[in-house]
N, C-alpha and C positions, 0 to 999 in steps of 0.2 A: 641687449642682439646675442648670440649666440654665432661664432664660427665653426661650421661645420668641417671645415677643412683641416687638419692636423697641424700642431705645428711644427716648425722645422728647425735647428737650429742654425744660426746664420754665423758665417765668419769674421764674429766682431767687426761690425763696419764702424766707422763713423758717426756720432750720435747724431748728426746732422743727415744723413742717409734716410733715418725714419723720418722725417717730419712729413714728405708729400706720403707716404702709405697713411700716415696718421690721418693727416687730411682729406685723404681718398675715403677712409672708415667713417669720419665724422659726415661725408657729405652722403655716404650710400646710406648711411643711417638713416639721416635727416629726412634724404626720400622717401625711405621704408616708412616713417614715420606721418609723412605727410599723404601718403597712400593708405595709411593705416586712420587717420582722424578725415578724411572727406571720400574714403571709400575706394577701394579699386574700381568701382563702377562707371567711377564719377569717370575716369581716365577713357571710358569707353564711349563717351557719349558721340565723339565722331564715325565710330564704327562701321562698317558697312552693313548694310543691312539687308531685311527683303526684298528685292526688287520687284516683289507684288504688291508693295506697300507706296510703289510711287504717285499712285492717284490720292494716298493721304496726304504724301510731300506738297501735290499740287494745291490740292485744298488748301492745307496750312499756309501755303503762301497767298492764296487768293483770301484767308481770314486773315492775316498779320496784321492790314490795317485797323481792323476791328477789336485786336488786341491793347485798349489801351484803359485810362480810367481805374474801374475796380479790378480790370483783369487783366492792368498793365504788366504784373508778374508772369503771365502765359510764356513760355517758353515754346514757341513754337516749331514744330517737328521740320529739321533740312535733312533729315535722309532718311528714306524707307528703313522703318524699324516695325516689327510685326511683335507683341508683347509676348510674353510667356503666357500659356495657358492657366493662369492665375486660377488654383484650385481653394473653394471654401466652404461652407456651408450657409444653409437659409434658416430661417426660424422654427423648420420644422429637425432640426438638424440633417436634414438630405443634402448628399454630395452635392456641390454646383461648381462649374467651370466658367470662365468667362466665356469661351465658345457656344455656351447657352444662347448668348445677346449676338450670335454673327444677325449680319441683316439690318443692327439698328444702333447706332450712336449711342453712345454710353461714355457717363462720367465716372469713373472710375477712382473711387476717396479712399482711404486707409484713414480710420479713426481710433482714438481710443479714450476713455473717460481718464487718464492719468496726463493727457494732452489736454492744455487749458486753449489754446488756440482751436484743438478740434473742436471741444465741447462749443466755445463762442460760434464755430461755422456751423455748427450743425443744424441752427435754424433756418438759415439761409439755404441749404443745403435741400432742406426738407421743402420750401415755399416755392426753391427750384421744380424741384418734381410734382408740385402742385399747379406750375404754370405751362411748364413744359411737356410732363411724363406720357407718355401713350405709346403708340405703335413703335414711333421712330427715332423715341429715344427713352431712357431710362438713368437715374441716379443710384449707381449701385455701392453705397455707402460699408465696406466691410469694417467690420470692428476685429482688432488685433487685441485686448486683453485676453491675459494669460492665466489670471487667477481666477478671481469670482465671476463667474459666467452671469449672473443674474446681473452685476451691477450695471453692465450698459444697457440690458431692458429694462432696468427702474430708471434710468437715464431717461431714456426715450420716452417713457412713460410719464416722469413727472415733466419733464419738457413739453409732452403734447405732442411729441414729431410723430404723426402718423402716417403721414404719407409715404417715407422710407423703408419699404421694407428691409425687414433686419436679415444682415449678413455676418458671418464671424469666420474667424479662423484663430482658434486658442493657442494654435502654435507660432502666429506669426510669420509663417511660410513664404506668404503674400509680399509681406515687405523687403523679407531677403531674397526673393526673387527678382525683385523691381530694382533693389538695390545694386545687384550683379549685373543690371543692365546700364546703370547709372540714372535712376529715374524715381529711385528712393534714397536720400540722403538725410533725408529729417520728418518731422508730422509737423502738420498733415500734409500729406503727399495725393494731389488727383494727378490722369492723366485721363482726356481727353480721346477717348478711342474711337474707332470708323467704324462699317460695318463688318468688317473682314477683318477687325481686331489689330489695326493699324493705329501707329502713335498718332495723331494730330498734333496736341500742346500737352507740355507738363506743367505744371505749376508746383513748386517749392513750396508749402504754406499758407494759410488763409487768406479765402477770398470772398466778396460779397457776392455768393453766386446768385443771387435775386434780384441785383441792379439790372438796369437796361442795358448797361455797358455787356453784360456776361448773358443776358437774352439775347440782345441781337446777334452776337456770335455762336453763340448754341443753336439758335436760330438758322441763322445762314448753313451752321456745319450740319444740319438735318436737313437741308432741303436737297433736292435732286443736282442742280446744278453748282451747290456749294456756295450762292452767292443770296 
């Protein structure tokens, strides 16, 4: 850690007078290291958000009793938050944005072939899309491999995961955008988003998305009453 302030000569104080300054420097350095490890975005988790997303918070409260079992790790939104308008590409290389799904509930999932839990989770996401995918809901799984663009396509083909549409971000900017608001601290990351682009809930890590627990919760999230 560098100090941008120039050093100034001191009037030769007693050695013990430097101890508080040394301790303070250690504590500051520790705090900065903590922020670097866990992400500055993690400190923003309770920041005030978009007031237009109040309905999503109300919905999350109603859904909270359903966040158990296989989706117990889902953290329900407690403050209004509109997600960034994530930008990525579809399977044909055409630009897409999260706002393209306005009016539909979306499960945004970030995955990569180098992420073992991601690969394990993908079949469940594919089955979830099979069960609930339609006009009111879609799994939007965005691959963030930054090297071989054919590797994720090959993985999906070999695993016979044909119900998920292929989306990718070769620069992995979608991860950084979500990390900046404290919603992507590892892989995989999934965010349940309402039709206005507002967070309903977020989960860090994999889940059994085709389980009865997950299906009940997402079905409730896509109904007009949220129940």
